[in-house]
C-alpha positions as a Markdown table, in Angstrom:
| # | Residue | x | y | z |
|---|---|---|---|---|
| 1 | Unk | 14.3 | 28.2 | -162.9 |
| 2 | Unk | 12.6 | 28.7 | -159.5 |
| 3 | Unk | 8.8 | 28.6 | -159.7 |
| 4 | Unk | 7.3 | 30.2 | -156.7 |
| 5 | Unk | 4.1 | 28.7 | -155.4 |
| 6 | Unk | 1.3 | 31.3 | -155.0 |
| 7 | Unk | 0.6 | 32.3 | -151.4 |
| 8 | Unk | -2.9 | 31.0 | -151.4 |
| 9 | Unk | -1.5 | 27.5 | -152.0 |
| 10 | Unk | 1.1 | 27.7 | -149.3 |
| 11 | Unk | -0.6 | 29.2 | -146.4 |
| 12 | Unk | -4.0 | 30.3 | -145.0 |
| 13 | Unk | -4.2 | 34.0 | -144.2 |
| 14 | Unk | -5.2 | 34.9 | -140.7 |
| 15 | Unk | -8.7 | 36.1 | -140.0 |
| 16 | Unk | -8.6 | 39.9 | -140.1 |
| 17 | Unk | -11.2 | 42.7 | -139.7 |
| 18 | Unk | -12.9 | 44.1 | -136.7 |
| 19 | Unk | -16.4 | 42.9 | -137.8 |
| 20 | Unk | -15.2 | 39.3 | -138.4 |
| 21 | Unk | -13.3 | 39.3 | -135.1 |
| 22 | Unk | -16.4 | 40.7 | -133.3 |
| 23 | Unk | -18.3 | 37.5 | -134.3 |
| 24 | Unk | -15.6 | 34.9 | -134.7 |
| 25 | Unk | -12.7 | 33.8 | -132.4 |
| 26 | Unk | -9.8 | 34.2 | -134.9 |
| 27 | Unk | -7.4 | 31.7 | -133.2 |
| 28 | Unk | -10.2 | 29.1 | -133.1 |
| 29 | Unk | -10.9 | 29.6 | -136.8 |
| 30 | Unk | -7.2 | 29.3 | -137.7 |
| 31 | Unk | -7.0 | 25.9 | -135.9 |
| 32 | Unk | -10.4 | 24.6 | -137.0 |
| 33 | Unk | -10.5 | 21.6 | -139.3 |
| 34 | Unk | -13.5 | 21.5 | -141.7 |
| 35 | Unk | -14.0 | 18.7 | -144.1 |
| 36 | Unk | -13.7 | 19.9 | -147.7 |
| 37 | Unk | -12.4 | 23.4 | -146.7 |
| 38 | Unk | -8.7 | 24.2 | -147.1 |
| 39 | Unk | -8.8 | 27.5 | -145.3 |
| 40 | Unk | -11.7 | 28.1 | -142.8 |
| 41 | Unk | -10.6 | 31.7 | -142.5 |
| 42 | Unk | -11.3 | 32.2 | -146.2 |
| 43 | Unk | -14.8 | 30.8 | -145.7 |
| 44 | Unk | -15.4 | 33.1 | -142.8 |
| 45 | Unk | -14.1 | 36.1 | -144.7 |
| 46 | Unk | -16.3 | 35.3 | -147.7 |
| 47 | Unk | -19.3 | 34.9 | -145.4 |
| 48 | Unk | -18.6 | 38.2 | -143.7 |
| 49 | Unk | -18.2 | 40.0 | -147.1 |
| 50 | Unk | -21.6 | 38.7 | -148.1 |
| 51 | Unk | -23.2 | 39.4 | -144.7 |
| 52 | Unk | -21.8 | 42.9 | -144.5 |
| 53 | Unk | -21.9 | 43.8 | -148.2 |
| 54 | Unk | -25.6 | 44.5 | -148.2 |
| 55 | Unk | -25.2 | 46.8 | -145.2 |
| 56 | Unk | -22.7 | 49.2 | -146.9 |
| 57 | Unk | -23.9 | 52.8 | -147.3 |
| 58 | Unk | -23.7 | 52.9 | -151.2 |
| 59 | Unk | -25.8 | 49.7 | -151.3 |
| 60 | Unk | -28.4 | 51.2 | -149.0 |
| 61 | Unk | -28.6 | 54.4 | -151.0 |
| 62 | Unk | -29.0 | 52.4 | -154.3 |
| 63 | Unk | -31.8 | 50.3 | -152.7 |
| 64 | Unk | -33.7 | 53.3 | -151.6 |
| 65 | Unk | -33.4 | 54.9 | -155.0 |
| 66 | Unk | -34.6 | 51.7 | -156.7 |
| 67 | Unk | -37.5 | 51.6 | -154.3 |
| 68 | Unk | -38.5 | 55.2 | -155.2 |
| 69 | Unk | -38.3 | 54.4 | -158.9 |
| 70 | Unk | -40.5 | 51.3 | -158.5 |
| 71 | Unk | -43.1 | 53.2 | -156.5 |
| 72 | Unk | -43.0 | 56.1 | -159.0 |
| 73 | Unk | -43.4 | 53.7 | -162.0 |
| 74 | Unk | -46.3 | 51.9 | -160.3 |
| 75 | Unk | -48.1 | 55.2 | -159.9 |
| 76 | Unk | -47.8 | 56.3 | -163.5 |
| 77 | Unk | -50.9 | 54.7 | -164.8 |
| 78 | Unk | -54.1 | 53.0 | -163.8 |
| 79 | Unk | -55.1 | 49.4 | -163.9 |
| 80 | Unk | -53.8 | 47.9 | -167.2 |
| 81 | Unk | -56.6 | 46.8 | -169.5 |
| 82 | Unk | -55.4 | 45.0 | -172.6 |
| 83 | Unk | -57.4 | 46.0 | -175.7 |
| 84 | Unk | -56.0 | 43.7 | -178.3 |
| 85 | Unk | -54.5 | 40.3 | -178.8 |
| 86 | Unk | -50.9 | 41.6 | -178.7 |
| 87 | Unk | -51.5 | 43.6 | -175.5 |
| 88 | Unk | -53.3 | 40.6 | -173.9 |
| 89 | Unk | -50.2 | 38.4 | -174.7 |
| 90 | Unk | -47.9 | 41.1 | -173.4 |
| 91 | Unk | -50.0 | 41.3 | -170.2 |
| 92 | Unk | -49.9 | 37.5 | -169.8 |
| 93 | Unk | -46.1 | 37.5 | -170.3 |
| 94 | Unk | -45.7 | 40.3 | -167.7 |
| 95 | Unk | -47.9 | 38.4 | -165.3 |
| 96 | Unk | -45.9 | 35.2 | -165.7 |
| 97 | Unk | -42.6 | 37.0 | -165.3 |
| 98 | Unk | -44.0 | 38.5 | -162.1 |
| 99 | Unk | -44.9 | 35.1 | -160.8 |
| 100 | Unk | -41.4 | 33.7 | -161.7 |
| 101 | Unk | -39.8 | 36.7 | -160.0 |
| 102 | Unk | -41.9 | 35.9 | -156.9 |
| 103 | Unk | -40.9 | 32.3 | -156.9 |
| 104 | Unk | -37.2 | 33.2 | -157.4 |
| 105 | Unk | -37.4 | 35.6 | -154.4 |
| 106 | Unk | -38.9 | 32.9 | -152.2 |
| 107 | Unk | -36.3 | 30.4 | -153.2 |
| 108 | Unk | -33.6 | 33.0 | -152.7 |
| 109 | Unk | -34.9 | 33.7 | -149.2 |
| 110 | Unk | -34.8 | 30.0 | -148.5 |
| 111 | Unk | -31.2 | 29.8 | -149.8 |
| 112 | Unk | -30.1 | 32.7 | -147.6 |
| 113 | Unk | -31.6 | 30.9 | -144.5 |
| 114 | Unk | -30.0 | 27.6 | -145.4 |
| 115 | Unk | -26.6 | 29.2 | -146.0 |
| 116 | Unk | -26.7 | 31.0 | -142.7 |
| 117 | Unk | -27.7 | 27.8 | -141.0 |
| 118 | Unk | -24.8 | 25.9 | -142.7 |
| 119 | Unk | -22.3 | 28.5 | -141.7 |
| 120 | Unk | -23.6 | 28.6 | -138.1 |
| 121 | Unk | -23.4 | 24.8 | -137.8 |
| 122 | Unk | -19.9 | 24.6 | -139.3 |
| 123 | Unk | -18.3 | 27.4 | -137.3 |
| 124 | Unk | -20.5 | 27.3 | -134.1 |
| 125 | Unk | -17.5 | 26.4 | -131.9 |
| 126 | Unk | -15.6 | 29.5 | -133.1 |
| 127 | Unk | -18.4 | 32.0 | -132.8 |
| 128 | Unk | -18.1 | 34.6 | -130.0 |
| 129 | Unk | -20.5 | 34.1 | -127.1 |
| 130 | Unk | -23.1 | 36.7 | -126.3 |
| 131 | Unk | -21.9 | 36.8 | -122.7 |
| 132 | Unk | -18.1 | 36.3 | -122.4 |
| 133 | Unk | -18.5 | 34.8 | -118.9 |
| 134 | Unk | -20.7 | 32.0 | -120.4 |
| 135 | Unk | -18.7 | 30.5 | -123.3 |
| 136 | Unk | -21.3 | 27.7 | -123.9 |
| 137 | Unk | -24.2 | 30.2 | -124.0 |
| 138 | Unk | -25.9 | 31.7 | -127.0 |
| 139 | Unk | -23.7 | 33.1 | -129.7 |
| 140 | Unk | -23.5 | 36.9 | -130.5 |
| 141 | Unk | -24.1 | 36.3 | -134.2 |
| 142 | Unk | -27.2 | 34.3 | -133.4 |
| 143 | Unk | -28.6 | 36.9 | -131.1 |
| 144 | Unk | -27.9 | 39.8 | -133.5 |
| 145 | Unk | -29.1 | 37.9 | -136.6 |
| 146 | Unk | -32.4 | 36.9 | -134.9 |
| 147 | Unk | -33.1 | 40.4 | -133.6 |
| 148 | Unk | -32.3 | 42.1 | -136.9 |
| 149 | Unk | -33.4 | 39.4 | -139.3 |
| 150 | Unk | -36.4 | 41.2 | -140.9 |
| 151 | Unk | -34.4 | 44.4 | -141.3 |
| 152 | Unk | -31.4 | 43.0 | -143.1 |
| 153 | Unk | -31.2 | 44.5 | -146.6 |
| 154 | Unk | -30.7 | 41.0 | -148.1 |
| 155 | Unk | -34.0 | 39.9 | -146.6 |
| 156 | Unk | -35.9 | 43.2 | -147.1 |
| 157 | Unk | -35.1 | 43.2 | -150.8 |
| 158 | Unk | -36.6 | 39.8 | -151.2 |
| 159 | Unk | -39.7 | 40.7 | -149.2 |
| 160 | Unk | -40.2 | 43.9 | -151.4 |
| 161 | Unk | -40.1 | 41.7 | -154.5 |
| 162 | Unk | -42.6 | 39.4 | -153.1 |
| 163 | Unk | -44.9 | 42.2 | -152.0 |
């Protein structure tokens, strides 16, 4: 008649992973108190999974293949010229869908920036410094994110949709 409590409800797992520990001070994250967050290490782990997920090799290969398919499809025909009412309506629907896709890409880009800013503000005290001799200096994640911002796949995919 003993009902064990699942591990997730009894304890917070330690922050693991070389990438996460490169950017975050694990002991600081374990002792950090964040309002509305039961386990800050889980939040960091989730952020790192999202951050690093787009940089995995199979995702990169798939993105390149999709780009080739899109370029090839765009080169199949000339400028579309609707010749009937049905083709004009189809062209109008396609144009509207392209506009909606562009708007969604812009909003997605804004959401990515806001989520990064929120994470940075929440966990700034636990982020590893760029220069270990200056613990109050700029953060390693901030420097790397700023310098690679436009080359991150999660950003590039949105820019390609917009273009």
